[in-house]
N, C-alpha and C positions, 0 to 999 in steps of 0.2 A: 410487457417487462417495464418496470419501475425507471424512472427517468434517474439518473446518477445527479445526485446534489452538490458532492463535494467535486470541484473543478480538476481536483487532481487525480480522480479515479478513473476517468477515462484515460488520461495519460497513463497511469499505472497499468490499468487493464491491457492497453496496448503493447506496453513494453513487459508486461508478464509473458505476453505470447513469445516474445523473441527469448526468455530466460530458459537455458535448458533444465537448471535445476526445477524449478518450479513448474514445467511441462512434465519431468519425472514425476514430480509430487501428484500432479493432476492424474496420473495413469493410477497411481496407488490409491487417491480419493475414489475413482471410478470403480476399482476393484474392491473398495469396502476393507483396504489394508491401512488405511491413513484415518486416525481420528483426530487428531490434531489440526491439521489441515480440512480446509472445506471452500465450496464455492458458494459465493451468495447469489441473491437473486439477480444480480447484474453481471454475473459471471466474473466477478475479481474473486482470485485466490486469496483466501485469508488462513491466518494461523490463529487460532483459539479466538476468533472473533476480529482480529485484525489485518489490515489490508497488507500484504506482503509486497513491500517496495524493491523491485529488481535492482540488481548491482548496475545501474545506468547514472554514471556521473552526474549529467544534465539534468535528470529528474530528480536526484537526491539533493543537488544544489538549489534547483527550484522550490523544493519543499521545504528546505531549511530558510531560504531568504522569505518565503511567506510567513513562516513562524517567526522571524525576526520583526516584520513590519507588522504583525498581529497585536492589536490591542490587549488581546486574551494572554498575550506570551510575557507581558511586563508585571514585574512583581516590586511591590515597594523595598528600598533598600539595596536590591540588586542591580549592578550595574553590568553584568556581563553574562550572556547566554552561553551554556556550555553544550 
């Protein structure tokens, strides 16, 4: 199995296991009834290739805070991030 490179993917994966809606999607994926959702090589549920972030306030806050701290999120002339 490949090692997760994004530090948040492991946390997202663990939180996905406790998300009832995503677990229902996982059943549909296994039955071949869901084409937009899938599971990657790290067992992270994805929607059209993007990781599904469960509705866990602490996890969402952690991801948003990292986005604010990242040098890649800064745009010249922009003073706020929405």
